[in-house]
C-alpha positions in Angstrom: 17.5 9.9 -4.0 16.6 6.2 -3.2 14.5 7.4 -0.2 12.6 9.9 -2.3 11.9 7.1 -4.8 10.6 4.9 -2.0 8.4 7.7 -0.7 6.9 8.3 -4.1 6.3 4.5 -4.5 4.6 4.2 -1.1 2.4 7.3 -1.6 1.4 6.2 -5.0 0.8 2.5 -4.2 -1.0 3.3 -0.9 -3.0 6.3 -2.3 -4.3 4.6 -5.4 -5.2 1.4 -3.6 -7.0 3.5 -1.0 -9.2 4.7 -3.9 -10.3 1.1 -4.4 -10.9 0.4 -0.7 -12.7 3.5 0.4 -15.8 2.9 -1.8 -16.0 -0.6 -0.4 -15.9 0.8 3.2 -18.3 3.6 2.5 -20.8 1.4 0.7 -20.3 -1.7 2.8 -24.0 -2.8 2.7 -24.2 -2.5 -1.1 -20.9 -4.4 -1.6 -21.8 -7.1 0.9 -24.7 -8.1 -1.3 -22.6 -8.9 -4.4 -19.0 -9.3 -3.2 -17.3 -12.4 -4.6 -16.0 -15.3 -2.5 -12.8 -16.3 -4.4 -11.2 -18.5 -1.7 -14.2 -19.9 0.1 -14.2 -17.7 3.2 -17.7 -16.3 2.5 -18.5 -13.0 0.9 -18.7 -11.1 4.2 -15.2 -12.2 5.3 -13.8 -11.7 1.9 -15.1 -8.1 1.8 -13.8 -7.4 5.3 -10.4 -8.7 4.3 -10.4 -6.6 1.2 -11.4 -3.5 3.1 -8.8 -4.3 5.7 -6.0 -4.5 3.3 -7.1 -1.9 0.8 -7.9 0.8 3.4 -6.1 0.2 6.6 -2.9 -1.5 5.3 -2.8 1.2 2.5 -2.9 4.0 5.2 0.0 2.3 7.0 2.0 2.0 3.8 1.4 5.7 3.1 2.8 6.7 6.5 5.5 4.0 6.4 4.6 2.2 9.6 5.5 -1.5 9.9 5.7 -1.4 6.1 7.2 -4.7 5.4 4.5 -6.4 7.4 1.5 -4.4 6.2 2.3 -5.1 2.5 1.8 -8.8 3.2 -2.1 -8.6 3.2 -1.9 -6.4 0.1 0.3 -8.9 -1.7 -2.2 -11.7 -0.8 -5.1 -9.6 -2.0 -3.4 -8.9 -5.3 -2.4 -12.6 -5.7 -6.0 -13.6 -5.2 -7.2 -10.9 -7.7 -4.6 -11.8 -10.3 -4.6 -15.6 -10.1 -8.2 -16.4 -8.9 -10.6 -13.5 -9.5 -9.2 -12.7 -12.9 -7.8 -16.1 -13.7 -9.7 -16.5 -17.0 -9.5 -12.8 -18.1 -7.0 -11.6 -20.7 -3.9 -10.0 -19.3 -5.2 -6.5 -20.1 -8.0 -7.0 -17.5 -5.7 -8.3 -14.8 -2.6 -6.2 -15.4 -3.6 -3.6 -12.7 -3.6 -6.4 -10.1 -0.2 -7.5 -11.4 1.3 -4.0 -11.2 0.0 -3.6 -7.7 1.5 -7.0 -6.8 4.9 -6.1 -8.2 4.9 -2.7 -6.4 4.0 -4.2 -3.1 6.7 -6.9 -3.5 9.2 -4.2 -4.2 8.2 -2.4 -1.0 8.5 -5.6 0.9 12.1 -6.0 -0.3 13.1 -2.4 0.1 11.2 -1.2 3.2 9.8 2.2 3.6 12.9 4.4 3.4 13.9 7.2 5.7 10.9 9.4 4.9 8.6 7.2 6.9 7.6 6.3 10.5 9.8 3.2 10.2 12.8 5.3 8.9 14.6 2.3 7.4 
């Protein structure tokens, strides 16, 4: 049962995050004109980093490949979203970033489970 729970968690976390990243990837030119620069890397690098974590890392989480490593960029992305991008927002506006953060932290501690490429 534990492994089914981890599979559901991975599919949900990766799949829903993918829905945030794919529009950024598919509309890169539009996003690059207005993407925020929350940690001073420049808007282009910030957008590329967000796409990298939200699309490519999410795909790896879904299949369960190197899961404990690929959640690290997702954790960083959600830390930036929660503590910097939405720092002055009420909790209701930043709770989604918080929920993602907690889910990715849980995956980092538990691993992918046996229904994954990692099979751990």
